[in-house]
Backbone as JSON Lines, residues from 0, in Angstrom:
{"i":0,"aa":"M","n":[-6.87,-37.6,-61.64],"ca":[-5.65,-37.49,-62.41],"c":[-4.43,-37.76,-61.53]}
{"i":1,"aa":"D","n":[-4.49,-37.3,-60.28],"ca":[-3.36,-37.53,-59.39],"c":[-3.06,-39.01,-59.2]}
{"i":2,"aa":"T","n":[-4.08,-39.85,-59.27],"ca":[-3.89,-41.28,-59.08],"c":[-2.93,-41.85,-60.13]}
{"i":3,"aa":"K","n":[-3.12,-41.48,-61.37],"ca":[-2.23,-41.96,-62.45],"c":[-0.82,-41.43,-62.27]}
{"i":4,"aa":"I","n":[-0.71,-40.17,-61.88],"ca":[0.61,-39.58,-61.67],"c":[1.31,-40.28,-60.51]}
{"i":5,"aa":"R","n":[0.55,-40.61,-59.47],"ca":[1.14,-41.35,-58.33],"c":[1.63,-42.73,-58.79]}
{"i":6,"aa":"E","n":[0.89,-43.38,-59.66],"ca":[1.32,-44.68,-60.2],"c":[2.64,-44.54,-60.95]}
{"i":7,"aa":"I","n":[2.75,-43.5,-61.76],"ca":[3.99,-43.24,-62.49],"c":[5.13,-43.02,-61.51]}
{"i":8,"aa":"Y","n":[4.88,-42.23,-60.48],"ca":[5.9,-41.95,-59.46],"c":[6.35,-43.23,-58.77]}
{"i":9,"aa":"R","n":[5.41,-44.06,-58.4],"ca":[5.76,-45.31,-57.71],"c":[6.57,-46.24,-58.6]}
{"i":10,"aa":"C","n":[6.24,-46.28,-59.88],"ca":[7.04,-47.08,-60.82],"c":[8.44,-46.5,-60.93]}
{"i":11,"aa":"L","n":[8.54,-45.2,-60.96],"ca":[9.83,-44.53,-61.07],"c":[10.71,-44.83,-59.87]}
{"i":12,"aa":"I","n":[10.16,-44.75,-58.66],"ca":[10.99,-44.95,-57.47],"c":[11.38,-46.41,-57.27]}
{"i":13,"aa":"Q","n":[10.63,-47.32,-57.85],"ca":[10.94,-48.74,-57.69],"c":[12.08,-49.18,-58.61]}
{"i":14,"aa":"D","n":[12.21,-48.56,-59.76],"ca":[13.06,-49.13,-60.79],"c":[14.26,-48.3,-61.22]}
{"i":15,"aa":"T","n":[14.62,-47.27,-60.51],"ca":[15.71,-46.46,-61.03],"c":[16.87,-46.28,-60.06]}
{"i":16,"aa":"K","n":[18.05,-46.35,-60.59],"ca":[19.26,-46.1,-59.82],"c":[19.32,-44.63,-59.42]}
{"i":17,"aa":"Y","n":[18.78,-43.77,-60.27],"ca":[18.75,-42.34,-59.99],"c":[18.06,-42.07,-58.66]}
{"i":18,"aa":"M","n":[16.95,-42.73,-58.43],"ca":[16.2,-42.53,-57.18],"c":[16.99,-43.08,-56.0]}
{"i":19,"aa":"E","n":[17.73,-44.17,-56.2],"ca":[18.57,-44.7,-55.12],"c":[19.61,-43.66,-54.7]}
{"i":20,"aa":"E","n":[20.2,-43.0,-55.68],"ca":[21.2,-41.97,-55.38],"c":[20.57,-40.8,-54.64]}
{"i":21,"aa":"L","n":[19.38,-40.39,-55.05],"ca":[18.68,-39.31,-54.35],"c":[18.34,-39.71,-52.92]}
{"i":22,"aa":"N","n":[17.92,-40.95,-52.74],"ca":[17.57,-41.42,-51.4],"c":[18.79,-41.41,-50.48]}
{"i":23,"aa":"L","n":[19.94,-41.78,-51.01],"ca":[21.17,-41.73,-50.21],"c":[21.49,-40.3,-49.81]}
{"i":24,"aa":"E","n":[21.29,-39.38,-50.73],"ca":[21.52,-37.96,-50.44],"c":[20.58,-37.46,-49.35]}
{"i":25,"aa":"V","n":[19.31,-37.82,-49.45],"ca":[18.32,-37.43,-48.45],"c":[18.67,-38.05,-47.1]}
{"i":26,"aa":"E","n":[19.06,-39.31,-47.12],"ca":[19.43,-39.99,-45.88],"c":[20.6,-39.28,-45.18]}
{"i":27,"aa":"K","n":[21.6,-38.89,-45.94],"ca":[22.75,-38.17,-45.37],"c":[22.31,-36.85,-44.74]}
{"i":28,"aa":"K","n":[21.46,-36.13,-45.45],"ca":[20.99,-34.82,-44.94],"c":[20.16,-34.99,-43.67]}
{"i":29,"aa":"I","n":[19.29,-35.99,-43.65],"ca":[18.49,-36.24,-42.45],"c":[19.4,-36.6,-41.28]}
{"i":30,"aa":"D","n":[20.38,-37.46,-41.53],"ca":[21.31,-37.83,-40.47],"c":[22.07,-36.62,-39.94]}
{"i":31,"aa":"Q","n":[22.44,-35.71,-40.82],"ca":[23.13,-34.49,-40.38],"c":[22.22,-33.62,-39.5]}
{"i":32,"aa":"I","n":[20.97,-33.54,-39.87],"ca":[20.02,-32.7,-39.13],"c":[19.74,-33.25,-37.73]}
{"i":33,"aa":"I","n":[19.62,-34.56,-37.61],"ca":[19.17,-35.13,-36.34],"c":[20.29,-35.77,-35.52]}
{"i":34,"aa":"K","n":[21.53,-35.69,-35.96],"ca":[22.6,-36.39,-35.24],"c":[22.75,-35.93,-33.79]}
{"i":35,"aa":"T","n":[22.5,-34.67,-33.52],"ca":[22.63,-34.18,-32.14],"c":[21.49,-34.68,-31.25]}
{"i":36,"aa":"D","n":[20.37,-35.07,-31.83],"ca":[19.22,-35.57,-31.06],"c":[19.45,-37.0,-30.57]}
{"i":37,"aa":"R","n":[20.39,-37.7,-31.17],"ca":[20.64,-39.11,-30.83],"c":[21.02,-39.28,-29.36]}
{"i":38,"aa":"T","n":[21.73,-38.33,-28.81],"ca":[22.18,-38.45,-27.42],"c":[21.05,-38.26,-26.42]}
{"i":39,"aa":"E","n":[19.94,-37.72,-26.86],"ca":[18.83,-37.42,-25.96],"c":[17.78,-38.52,-25.87]}
{"i":40,"aa":"M","n":[17.94,-39.6,-26.63],"ca":[16.93,-40.66,-26.61],"c":[17.57,-42.02,-26.83]}
{"i":41,"aa":"D","n":[16.84,-43.08,-26.42],"ca":[17.37,-44.43,-26.64],"c":[17.23,-44.81,-28.11]}
{"i":42,"aa":"N","n":[17.81,-45.94,-28.47],"ca":[17.85,-46.35,-29.89],"c":[16.47,-46.5,-30.51]}
{"i":43,"aa":"Q","n":[15.55,-47.12,-29.8],"ca":[14.21,-47.32,-30.35],"c":[13.51,-45.99,-30.6]}
{"i":44,"aa":"K","n":[13.56,-45.1,-29.63],"ca":[12.93,-43.78,-29.8],"c":[13.59,-43.01,-30.93]}
{"i":45,"aa":"F","n":[14.91,-43.12,-31.02],"ca":[15.62,-42.41,-32.08],"c":[15.22,-42.94,-33.46]}
{"i":46,"aa":"E","n":[15.1,-44.26,-33.59],"ca":[14.7,-44.85,-34.88],"c":[13.29,-44.41,-35.27]}
{"i":47,"aa":"E","n":[12.38,-44.34,-34.3],"ca":[11.02,-43.86,-34.57],"c":[11.05,-42.4,-35.0]}
{"i":48,"aa":"Y","n":[11.86,-41.63,-34.33],"ca":[12.04,-40.21,-34.64],"c":[12.61,-40.04,-36.06]}
{"i":49,"aa":"R","n":[13.62,-40.83,-36.36],"ca":[14.27,-40.79,-37.68],"c":[13.28,-41.21,-38.78]}
{"i":50,"aa":"D","n":[12.49,-42.25,-38.5],"ca":[11.5,-42.72,-39.47],"c":[10.5,-41.63,-39.83]}
{"i":51,"aa":"K","n":[10.15,-40.79,-38.87],"ca":[9.22,-39.69,-39.15],"c":[9.83,-38.71,-40.15]}
{"i":52,"aa":"F","n":[11.12,-38.46,-40.01],"ca":[11.78,-37.57,-40.97],"c":[11.76,-38.17,-42.38]}
{"i":53,"aa":"F","n":[12.0,-39.48,-42.47],"ca":[11.96,-40.12,-43.78],"c":[10.56,-40.11,-44.37]}
{"i":54,"aa":"L","n":[9.55,-40.28,-43.54],"ca":[8.16,-40.21,-44.01],"c":[7.85,-38.83,-44.55]}
{"i":55,"aa":"I","n":[8.26,-37.81,-43.82],"ca":[8.03,-36.43,-44.25],"c":[8.74,-36.17,-45.57]}
{"i":56,"aa":"A","n":[9.99,-36.62,-45.69],"ca":[10.75,-36.44,-46.93],"c":[10.06,-37.15,-48.1]}
{"i":57,"aa":"S","n":[9.57,-38.35,-47.83],"ca":[8.89,-39.14,-48.87],"c":[7.62,-38.45,-49.36]}
{"i":58,"aa":"I","n":[6.85,-37.91,-48.43],"ca":[5.62,-37.19,-48.79],"c":[5.97,-35.97,-49.63]}
{"i":59,"aa":"G","n":[7.0,-35.25,-49.23],"ca":[7.43,-34.07,-49.99],"c":[7.92,-34.41,-51.38]}
{"i":60,"aa":"E","n":[8.67,-35.51,-51.5],"ca":[9.16,-35.92,-52.82],"c":[8.0,-36.26,-53.75]}
{"i":61,"aa":"E","n":[7.03,-37.01,-53.24],"ca":[5.88,-37.38,-54.07],"c":[5.07,-36.15,-54.48]}
{"i":62,"aa":"A","n":[4.83,-35.25,-53.54],"ca":[4.08,-34.03,-53.84],"c":[4.83,-33.18,-54.87]}
{"i":63,"aa":"G","n":[6.14,-33.09,-54.73],"ca":[6.95,-32.34,-55.69],"c":[6.91,-32.95,-57.07]}
{"i":64,"aa":"F","n":[6.94,-34.28,-57.13],"ca":[6.85,-34.97,-58.42],"c":[5.52,-34.67,-59.09]}
{"i":65,"aa":"I","n":[4.44,-34.76,-58.34],"ca":[3.1,-34.52,-58.89],"c":[2.98,-33.09,-59.41]}
{"i":66,"aa":"K","n":[3.41,-32.13,-58.62],"ca":[3.34,-30.72,-59.05],"c":[4.22,-30.5,-60.29]}
{"i":67,"aa":"G","n":[5.42,-31.05,-60.28],"ca":[6.32,-30.91,-61.42],"c":[5.77,-31.56,-62.67]}
{"i":68,"aa":"F","n":[5.16,-32.73,-62.51],"ca":[4.56,-33.44,-63.64],"c":[3.44,-32.61,-64.26]}
{"i":69,"aa":"K","n":[2.57,-32.09,-63.4],"ca":[1.46,-31.27,-63.9],"c":[1.97,-30.01,-64.61]}
{"i":70,"aa":"Y","n":[2.99,-29.4,-64.05],"ca":[3.56,-28.2,-64.66],"c":[4.16,-28.55,-66.02]}
{"i":71,"aa":"A","n":[4.89,-29.67,-66.1],"ca":[5.51,-30.07,-67.36],"c":[4.46,-30.36,-68.43]}
{"i":72,"aa":"V","n":[3.38,-31.02,-68.04],"ca":[2.31,-31.33,-69.0],"c":[1.65,-30.04,-69.47]}
{"i":73,"aa":"A","n":[1.4,-29.11,-68.56],"ca":[0.78,-27.83,-68.94],"c":[1.7,-27.06,-69.88]}
{"i":74,"aa":"L","n":[2.98,-27.05,-69.59],"ca":[3.96,-26.38,-70.44],"c":[4.03,-27.03,-71.82]}
{"i":75,"aa":"F","n":[4.02,-28.35,-71.83],"ca":[4.03,-29.1,-73.07],"c":[2.78,-28.79,-73.9]}
{"i":76,"aa":"A","n":[1.63,-28.72,-73.24],"ca":[0.37,-28.44,-73.94],"c":[0.39,-27.06,-74.57]}
{"i":77,"aa":"E","n":[1.07,-26.1,-73.93],"ca":[1.16,-24.75,-74.49],"c":[1.96,-24.71,-75.8]}
{"i":78,"aa":"C","n":[2.78,-25.7,-76.01],"ca":[3.62,-25.74,-77.21],"c":[2.85,-26.12,-78.46]}
{"i":79,"aa":"F","n":[1.64,-26.62,-78.29],"ca":[0.85,-27.06,-79.44],"c":[-0.36,-26.16,-79.63]}
{"i":80,"aa":"P","n":[-0.7,-25.9,-80.87],"ca":[-1.89,-25.07,-81.13],"c":[-3.16,-25.81,-80.72]}
{"i":81,"aa":"V","n":[-4.2,-25.06,-80.48],"ca":[-5.48,-25.63,-80.09],"c":[-6.16,-26.3,-81.27]}
{"i":82,"aa":"D","n":[-5.78,-25.95,-82.48],"ca":[-6.37,-26.49,-83.7],"c":[-6.2,-28.01,-83.74]}
{"i":83,"aa":"Q","n":[-7.31,-28.73,-83.78],"ca":[-7.27,-30.2,-83.79],"c":[-6.71,-30.75,-85.1]}
{"i":84,"aa":"N","n":[-6.73,-29.96,-86.17],"ca":[-6.18,-30.42,-87.44],"c":[-4.67,-30.6,-87.38]}
{"i":85,"aa":"F","n":[-4.06,-30.04,-86.37],"ca":[-2.62,-30.14,-86.18],"c":[-2.19,-31.62,-86.05]}
{"i":86,"aa":"I","n":[-3.07,-32.43,-85.43],"ca":[-2.75,-33.83,-85.21],"c":[-3.35,-34.73,-86.28]}
{"i":87,"aa":"A","n":[-4.08,-34.18,-87.2],"ca":[-4.73,-34.98,-88.24],"c":[-3.72,-35.76,-89.07]}
{"i":88,"aa":"E","n":[-4.18,-36.9,-89.56],"ca":[-3.31,-37.74,-90.4],"c":[-3.03,-37.05,-91.73]}
{"i":89,"aa":"P","n":[-1.85,-37.29,-92.3],"ca":[-1.51,-36.65,-93.6],"c":[-2.34,-37.17,-94.76]}
């Protein structure tokens, strides 16, 4: 089931301006967190270091989406009775 949810997530992150805005926000926060570390390493090492933070953030975002999606589906399912006749044609 996670595979389908991951597909939905990947489609979402590819095609939405909303995700671009979130990414900019995450980028700003990461830069704030690691700005003092820049003086301790050369540019290449710093970029590798920074990339690890973005990878971690990306993994967290995907995991959060999957958990949130599952929770929303479970909550949605609770809104409907178990009786299969509920969906029957009129």
